[in-house]
C-alpha positions in Angstrom: 7.8 -11.6 -28.0 9.9 -10.1 -25.1 9.2 -6.8 -23.5 11.7 -4.7 -21.7 10.8 -4.0 -18.0 11.5 -0.5 -16.9 12.6 -0.3 -13.3 12.8 3.0 -11.3 15.5 2.7 -8.6 16.0 6.5 -8.3 12.3 6.9 -7.6 12.5 4.1 -5.1 15.4 5.8 -3.4 13.5 9.1 -2.9 10.3 7.2 -1.9 12.3 5.3 0.7 13.8 8.5 2.0 10.3 9.9 2.6 9.3 6.6 4.2 12.2 6.7 6.5 11.6 10.3 7.4 8.0 9.6 8.2 8.8 6.5 10.2 11.5 8.3 12.3 9.2 11.3 13.0 6.4 9.0 14.1 8.7 7.1 16.4 10.1 10.3 17.9 6.6 11.8 18.4 5.1 8.8 20.1 8.2 8.4 22.3 9.1 4.9 21.1 12.8 5.7 20.5 15.0 8.5 21.9 15.7 11.5 19.7 19.3 10.9 18.6 21.1 11.4 15.4 21.9 7.7 15.1 18.2 6.8 14.9 17.5 9.6 12.4 20.3 8.6 10.0 19.6 4.9 10.5 16.0 5.2 9.6 16.7 7.5 6.6 19.3 5.1 5.2 17.2 2.0 6.0 14.2 3.5 4.2 16.3 4.5 1.2 17.8 1.0 0.9 14.3 -0.5 1.3 13.0 1.7 -1.4 15.8 0.7 -3.9 15.4 -3.0 -3.1 11.6 -2.8 -3.6 12.1 -1.0 -6.9 14.0 -4.0 -8.2 11.9 -6.8 -6.5 8.3 -5.8 -6.9 6.7 -6.7 -10.2 6.0 -3.7 -12.4 2.4 -2.5 -13.1 1.0 -3.7 -16.5 0.4 -0.8 -18.9 -2.8 -0.5 -21.0 -2.4 -1.9 -24.5 -2.0 0.9 -27.1 -5.2 1.5 -29.1 
């Protein structure tokens, strides 16, 4: 018996955007990197790509068996 695995790349994209935004804000606030548009856009795009990649690579959660 084969089961179809449902992946969620769009959800991963938006989760990655939020991750990138949080990461760049923390780096700016703590003074680790200078506040430039390049760092901001790079972190956002990097987070989005990371989210999509993880949406395809990470194994899905197992659902409870129907009663």
